[in-house]
Structure formats: C-alpha cells, structure tokens
N, C-alpha and C positions, 0 to 999 in steps of 0.2 A: 686678740680677738678670735673667739672661737669660731670654727668652720666647719660646715658639714659636707663630707664629699661622699659621693657615690659608691666609691670604691671602698669605704670603709662599713658600708651598710651591709648586712647580712643578705638581703635580698632587695632588688631593684623596687623603687616606688612603683606601685600600682597606677594605671589609668585612673585619672580623676583627684589624685593626691593635691591636696593643696600645699603649696610651701609658701614660705615668706622671704623676700630679699633681704640678706644681711648687708649688701654691699650694693654700690652703682654700678650698672654693666652698659656701656654705650654700644657694645657690638662691634665686630671686625669685619663684618661680611653681611651681604642683604639676608641670608638665611637666619641670622641671630636676631632675637627679640631683646631689644634693649629696655633695661627696667632701673628703676631708682630704689634705694634703700627702703624697705617698708611695704613694696607692692606686694601684692598676693597673686601669686600665680599657679595654674592649674596643669599638672601633668598631662600631656596627650600619650606620649609614648617614650620609651627608651630609645635612643639612638644607637647606630652600630660602634660608637663611639662611647664608653660605659662613663665618661666623665661629663657626657654631655645629655641633656634631654630637650623634646619637643615638646614646647609647652604654648599656653595661651595665657593673656593678660584679661583686666576685666572688661576690657573693649571688645574682647574676641579675637584680637590680634595675635597670629602664631609666629612661632621661631624657635632656634635651638637657644638652650640656655646652660652656661656652666654650672654642672652639680654644686662645686664647692662655693657657690655664690648664695647660695639658698639654703634655708633650714625649712623641713618637713614641719608641717603645721599638724599636733597631734590632740588630742582630747586630753583635759588634764585628768588623770586617774592616780592620783597620788595615794601610794600606800599607807599614809599617815594623814593626819588631820591637818587642812591647809590652815594657816593662820597668820594673820598681819602683825600678831604680835608673838612669835614663838618662843620669845625669852620670857614670856609672863606665864609663872607656873602657880598662880590662883592661892589657895590657902595651904601654904607648908609654914612650918615653923623655921625659926632663926637655925636653930641646929640642922635640920633637913636642908637649909639652903646652903650653910656650910659645907656639910657633904657634898652636896651636888658640884660645888666649886672647887672640890678637892682633887688632885693637888693644885694649889694656887698657881695661877697663870696672870700675871700682870694685865688688868684691862679686861679679864672675863668676868659678865655680869648676868645677873638674872633680875626680874622684878617680881614681887609676891605681894598678898596682902597683908597689910600690918595685921599684927597678931594682938598688940597692946592698945590700938588705936583704928578699932572699927570704921570702914569707910575711908581710911587713908591706905597709902601703900608704903613698901620699903624698896629701895635699890640697894642691891647686893652687889658689892664689888671687889673681886680680889686684887691686892695690891702688896707689893713687897713681902709675900710669903704669908699673908694673914686677910681675912675678909672684912671689910667695912661695912656698915649697914647705914643708909641714909633714909629718913623718914622722909617721904613724899606727901605733903599736906594738902588736902582737898578743900579749898575754901573760896566761898562765892563762885562756886563752877569752875574754877581753875586749880591747876595744880603747880606747886611749888617746892623746892628743896632748900632755898634759902631767903626767901620773903623778898626777893630781888628779881628774879625771873620768873615768869608766869607761863604756864602751856595751857593749850584747850585740851589735851589728851596726852596719854602715855606715850604714843608714838612721836608727837611733838618733843617732848621732853628727851624721849631716849636719843633723837636725831640730834638735839643742841648739844647732848654731853659725847656725844660721839666725835664731834666735831672739834670740840673744846672741854678740858676739864673744868674748869671755870668753878675752882674752888673743890673739887673733888680730889680725891687723893691720886686718881690718874683719868686720864681721857677714856670712854668706854670703845674697848677693841674688839671682843669676841663675844658674841651672845651665848649664854649656856640655854640650849634648845630644851623645852619639855618634853621628855619622853613621848614619842609617838607622833609629834608634829612636825610639819613641813611650813617651810617658808614660803606665803604664798607667791610674793613676788618672783623669787627664783622659780617657782614651779610654772609659772605663766610665763615667763621668759623661756625657760629651757623647751616648753611646747610651742613657742612661737606665737603667742596671744598678746604680747605687751606692745603697746604702740606709743610712738613718740608724741609726748605732750605738746610740743612745738608744732605739731600737724594737725592739732584741733584747735579750731575756732568756736569757741561757745556763744550761741546768741540768745534769743529770747526764751523765757521760761515758757513752756506750755503743762506744766503739770506741777503739783506740790503734793508734799506727804510728811509723814514723820521722819521718813529718813533723810528728807532733803528735796531737792528740786530736779525734774526732769527738763531738760533744755534741748532746743533744735541746735544743731552743730554742724560745722563744715569740716569734713576730714578728708584733707588732699582733694577738694573739688567735689566731694559727694556730701551730698545732704543727710544727716544722720540724727539718731536720737542719741540722748547722754543722760543715765542717770548718776546724779552727782551727789555723793554720798561723803559727808566731812566729819562724822563721829565714828571715832575708832571702832567702838562696840558695835554699831550699828554697819558699818562698813564689812566688819567680820560675818555677819550674816548674810550680807548679799555677796560675799566672796563664794558661797556654796552655790549660788545660783548662776554665779560667772563660770563656775566649774563645769557645771551640768551643760551650759550653753556650747561649751567647747566640744562636747561629745555628739551635738546634734547638729546633723545638717539635713535639712528637708526644706522643699519649696513652701510648704503649708506652716513651717514653724519661723517666728521672727528669728533672724540670724545675728550671732554675734559678730562684730567686726574685730573687737580688741578690748583691752583693759589697759587702764593707767593706775598705777598704786604708787601714790607719793610719799615720801619718808615721813611727811606730816601727818599721816592718816586719811588724806584724802584718797576715795575711791571714785574712777570714772568707768562706767559700763557703756561701752558705744556700740550701738546695734544699728540697723537698718531702719531708716525713717518709714513710717507708715501714715500716710496722709489723710486717711478716711476713718470715719466713725460711723457706727450703725451697720448692722448685719441685715442680709436679705436672704431670702429662702435658698437662693442658690449657694450661698457660703456654707451650710451644712454638711455638703460634700468635701469642701475643702478640710473642714474640721476633723470628718472621718477619716481622710487621708492622713492628716496629721497625727491623730490617735491610734490609727494602725501602725504607723512607724514605730511610734513611741513603745508600743507594745511589741513591735519586733527586736527592738532594741532593748527590752525587759526594764523599760522607764513607766512609772505612773506620774500623771502630772499633778493630781491632788487637789487642783484648784480650778478645774476646766468650767467657765462661766461665760456669759455675752461679754462681760465687762474686760475678759483676757484674750479676746478673739478682735484682731486689727485687720483693717482693710488696705491693701497697697493702691498706689496710683493705677494700675493695672488690673484692679479689683480682683486680686487673690487675696483670699481670707487666711490669716496666719495666725496661730496661737503664740501667746505671749507670756511673759510673767511666769518664769521657773523656779520662783522662789521656795516653793513647798514639792517641786519634782524631785523624785528619788528612785533609786532602784526598787524593783518591785520587793524585794525582800525585806527592805528596811521598814522599820517603825516610823511614827510619826506623834508628835505631842499634838493630842487632839484639842488643846486650849487654842491652838491657832489656825485650826481649819472653819470654812465658813460652813456653819450649821446647815442652812437651807440649801447648800448644795452638795452636800455629803452623805453617801450612803449611811443608814443606821449601823451596818457591821464594822464599818470604819470608825465611826463615832463611838461605837459600844465596846469593840474589842481591837481597835486600833490595826485592823487588818485591810490592808490595801492589796489593790490589784488592777488589773484592765477593767475588770467587773464594777470596780467601785467608780472607776472612771466613766463607765457607760451609764452609772446612774447621774452623773453630773451632766452628760451628753444630754438626757433625757430632761433636765432641768433646763439646759440652755436652750432646746428645742422651744419647751414652753414659754421660755422668755422671748424667743423671735417672734412663735406666733401670736403672743400677747403684747407685742409691739414695745417690749422694755418693762413691762411691769416686775416688780419684786415677788419672786415666789410664795407661795403660801400666804397670800392677802388676807389681812384681818385675824390671822393666827399668831399671837404671841410666841416670841422665839423660844420660850421654855416649854412653849406645848408642842412645837413642830415634833420632834421626835417621837413621843409619846403617841400622837396621832398617827404618824407614819408608821410605827410599829402596829398600831392596832389594825391597820390595813387600808387608812387614809390615802386616798389618791386625788391631786389637783384635778377640777374639773377641766373639760376640752375648751380652751380658748375660742372666743367667739372667730367664725369664719374659717377655723383649724379644719381641715381633710379629716375623716374618720381614720384613713389608714395612717397618717401621721400620728394622730392621737393615739392610736394603738400602739404605735412604735414607742410612743412617752411612756407608756403604761408597762409595755415590755422592759424598758429599762430600769423601772422601779419594782422590778420583782424582789420580793424579801428575801428571795432563794438566790444567793450570788452566783449559784450553780446552773441557774436558768437563765442567766445574762450571758448568752453565747456572744461575743463580740463580733465573730466575721459575720453571722446572720443579720446583726445589726448595721452593719457596714452595708450590704448586699441590699436591705430594705431601704436606707437610708439614699443609698445612690439609685 
C-alpha cells in the first residue's frame, strides 16, 4: 500500500490543507488525534517533529497525527483528458489498432468503433504475437461478443473479460490507453477523492434526471446527497464536473465529499446535503461571495441560475451544479447552454468570462424578485437573443427596489467591458 510521508514532500503542507486517512490510527498518548481510514482531517500546524502534524477532525477535535498515515487531498488537475474508458480509441481502423498494440504483449487490449458495422464496437486483443479482433454487437440495448454473455455497457464488458477470458484468446490484462487520456479512477485516487462504497448507504430518491437519480445517503454517519450515474457515456460527462469540484473549496459552494467509480461503469458523486429550497433576498450576497471566489480562481460557472443555488440547514446559500464550469480561457459548446440565462456574446462568440457570469447573476436577481418566474415571460425562446441584442431588458419585477433593478440592468449591459464585477459585488452587498 502506498504511503505518504512528510519527509518526502518538498515543502511541508500549509495550514488548512485537507488530508484523508489511509489507515486507522488509535493514538498512543493524550496529545494524539485518533482517526479511522477515510476520515478527512485538516492540518493546523507542523510540529517540531517533521513526521507529525497537528490537525483537527470534522468534529473540531485537535491533536497530533502521523504524516505517513495520511494522504494530501489535492485538486484533480490532470494534464490529460480524464476518462472512465481510457482504453476506448473511438474511430480508428483495424490497421491503426494493430500498430497501437505493437509490439504485441499478450493481454494488452483496446476498444474501437467498428468500421464494418456502424453502431457496433471491436475489442482488439494482443495474444501470442498477433492481434485478435472481436466484434462487440449492440443488440436490444445491450452488448455481447458471443450471444451468451450480455452487458449494459463497455465498462461492464471489459470488467468481465479482465477476470475471465471466457472464450477469448486471453484474459484482458493491460489496457492500451488512448494518447492524452488519463484513467479517471486512478487520478481521483491519487488526489485523495475516492471513497469506499461500503461506507455509503443510499436512501430515498430526491431527484431524477436523464443522467440517473439524486439520492439522500448516509456517509459514515453524515447525511449527504449522491448523484448516481449508471450509463458509461453519461458518467464520463460527470467526471469533468467532479474534477472541477475537487479544485473548489468555499463556504458558498456546495462541497464535494468524494467519488466512487465502479468497474461496471457506475459513478457516484457524493456532496454535502442541502436541506432547503427557495431563495431569499439575503442569499444574493452569498452568491456574490461564491462568484468572487470562482473569479479569483479563474473559473467561470456558465450556468448560474436560481435552480443552481441551494440553501443549507443553517441558511447559507451555496452555488451548485458545476457541469458547465470551466477555466475562464476555455470554450464551450453553446448548444448545451441555458439561453435565457446566458449573455449574448457567450452565445454568439463562445466567449466566456466572469462578465458573462455577471449577466447570469442579473437574471438570477430577477428570478428572486419575481418569485421564481421564468425569465423573459411570453417571449419565445428563439426570439430571446435577437430581442436582447436589440437592447431589450426585462421590466422591473413588482415590488423590486429601483436600486436593485438598476443592478440588474448593469448586469445586462451589452458591452461586457462595462460589467465590472467588483462594482457588482459592492452594490449587491
């Protein structure tokens, strides 16, 4: 088992660093802080002995902990593309697959799209000095190689044949990774974000979507929310959201607690549980704090709306749903964007910045003061952007103070350079 020792670090972990326990620690003195494998601890200070930290647990209890019993929790910032199926190479030919698997190593494999049978796949496996190609047939929503074993997705199929050759020339042993990809499970594990499935008890469903269910759960005695994604293609899209969440730590953002990536393709994203729905006027300041933090860390949310702001038991508003959140310099497929909440330049030119989030913040304000009405009422969706670009602004909601409506209109300035974000925060506060 891999251990992480302070003496091997180039610099000591700074105060406030989160770490996750890799082993149980009972402690040997009153000064020690006992913990169990999987507990998340926060470093308070480095002790005089470089092999020990002073830390606190989630309950606030403090004590010393051994450095080589814990792993530093880091943001997932892989240099490559995170993938649940790093062995999937998409549209490559038979010859290209054979070149990728050269020199042949028995058990090395990859999966590609079938060139002769569109919609099917091909499993390419090195065996005894040559490459065998097995057609994976897509039939009635399931996948099969031999018409005997059927699988829900490619990940289940690959998992099965890594355990048993079951008619193939060899058991699948070593995946040939697509160039530029990184195995998502390995990266989340390395960064300290993988949690044990046995520690999570799923309870009732509180939300449904195309991707799967959102359930209440119990994680080691703490009430949590869990996104349960079971389709491998859908799960792949949510890996990006989870990786963003590992990099964000703020009191006004919904916090990620960990992920579970199962070999059969199931993905669980475990976050803090937010008990309340519905926003109040005071919540707008919390949202500003969250967006200021994102700006400071060079992230743009891209999907800021009332539906994506939740409220905790202690009445703290927190921004959620980071599926479209990316670094400010990256582009975005505009087909996925919510038109009524997105700035015109973002939709037209795919240009995103904190200023485009400011536009969305103005829409969110309008939602709150209009008690949850859908923006641009009575205007067909296809007409929204042309109307806005011609200078149209929504009317002031009934009962909304003039000063707040002026903030909304400043957010909706067609010149993004005039949306000065720090002025917005000061005005909102």
